[in-house]
C-alpha positions as CSV (number, residue, x, y, z in Angstrom):
1,M,-76.6,49.9,-10.9
2,Q,-75.5,48.1,-7.8
3,K,-76.1,49.8,-4.5
4,T,-73.2,49.8,-1.9
5,N,-74.2,50.2,1.7
6,K,-72.0,52.1,4.2
7,L,-70.9,48.9,5.9
8,T,-69.6,47.4,2.6
9,K,-67.9,50.6,1.7
10,Q,-66.3,50.8,5.2
11,F,-64.7,47.4,5.0
12,S,-63.5,47.9,1.4
13,D,-61.5,50.9,2.7
14,I,-59.4,48.7,4.9
15,M,-56.3,46.8,3.7
16,K,-53.9,44.3,5.2
17,I,-50.2,44.9,5.2
18,F,-47.3,43.2,7.1
19,I,-44.6,44.8,9.2
20,N,-41.9,42.4,10.4
21,G,-44.3,39.5,9.6
22,K,-47.2,41.0,11.8
23,E,-50.4,41.6,10.0
24,I,-51.7,45.2,10.3
25,E,-55.1,46.4,9.1
26,I,-55.0,50.0,8.0
27,F,-56.9,52.4,5.8
28,D,-56.6,52.2,2.1
29,G,-54.1,54.9,0.9
30,A,-52.0,54.9,4.1
31,T,-48.4,55.7,4.0
32,I,-45.6,53.7,5.5
33,E,-45.4,56.2,8.3
34,S,-49.1,55.7,9.2
35,A,-48.6,51.9,9.3
36,V,-45.4,52.1,11.4
37,R,-47.2,54.5,13.8
38,K,-50.0,51.9,14.2
39,F,-47.4,49.1,14.6
40,D,-45.4,50.9,17.3
41,K,-45.0,54.6,17.9
42,S,-41.7,54.2,19.7
43,V,-40.2,52.5,16.6
44,L,-41.4,55.4,14.5
45,S,-39.4,57.8,16.7
46,E,-36.3,55.5,16.2
47,I,-36.7,55.6,12.4
48,K,-37.1,59.4,12.4
49,N,-34.0,59.7,14.6
50,G,-32.0,57.5,12.3
51,K,-31.7,54.6,14.8
52,S,-33.7,52.2,12.7
53,E,-34.5,51.9,9.0
54,V,-37.5,50.7,6.9
55,C,-37.1,48.4,3.9
56,D,-39.5,46.6,1.6
57,Q,-39.5,42.8,1.3
58,Y,-36.6,42.9,-1.1
59,G,-34.3,44.9,1.2
60,N,-34.7,48.2,-0.6
61,H,-34.8,51.3,1.7
62,V,-38.2,53.0,1.6
63,A,-39.3,56.5,2.7
64,L,-41.9,57.0,5.4
65,S,-43.9,59.0,2.9
66,G,-44.1,56.0,0.6
67,P,-47.4,54.5,-0.4
68,L,-48.7,51.1,0.7
69,H,-50.8,48.6,-1.1
70,E,-52.8,45.5,-0.1
71,N,-50.3,42.8,1.2
72,S,-47.3,45.2,1.2
73,Q,-44.5,43.8,3.3
74,I,-42.3,46.2,5.3
75,I,-39.3,45.2,7.4
76,I,-38.1,47.5,10.2
77,K,-34.4,47.0,10.9
78,I,-33.9,48.1,14.5
79,S,-30.4,49.2,15.4
80,K,-28.9,48.0,18.6
């Protein structure tokens, strides 16, 4: 049986996702809301107030409670 040290475990719990093309490192199992909060808290407020929207890389609207996976691509459409 292979031993896993705490350092290896810690780094395997991090995943990379992209928001508007910017790479974000976040914990494995994070929601879209967690990632947007890390990206920009003010944008999260705009989304919650209906002033901006979140889509996947295909243009489909996604909920803030939606799951993320390694290399997920999220686009935030900011209203003017």
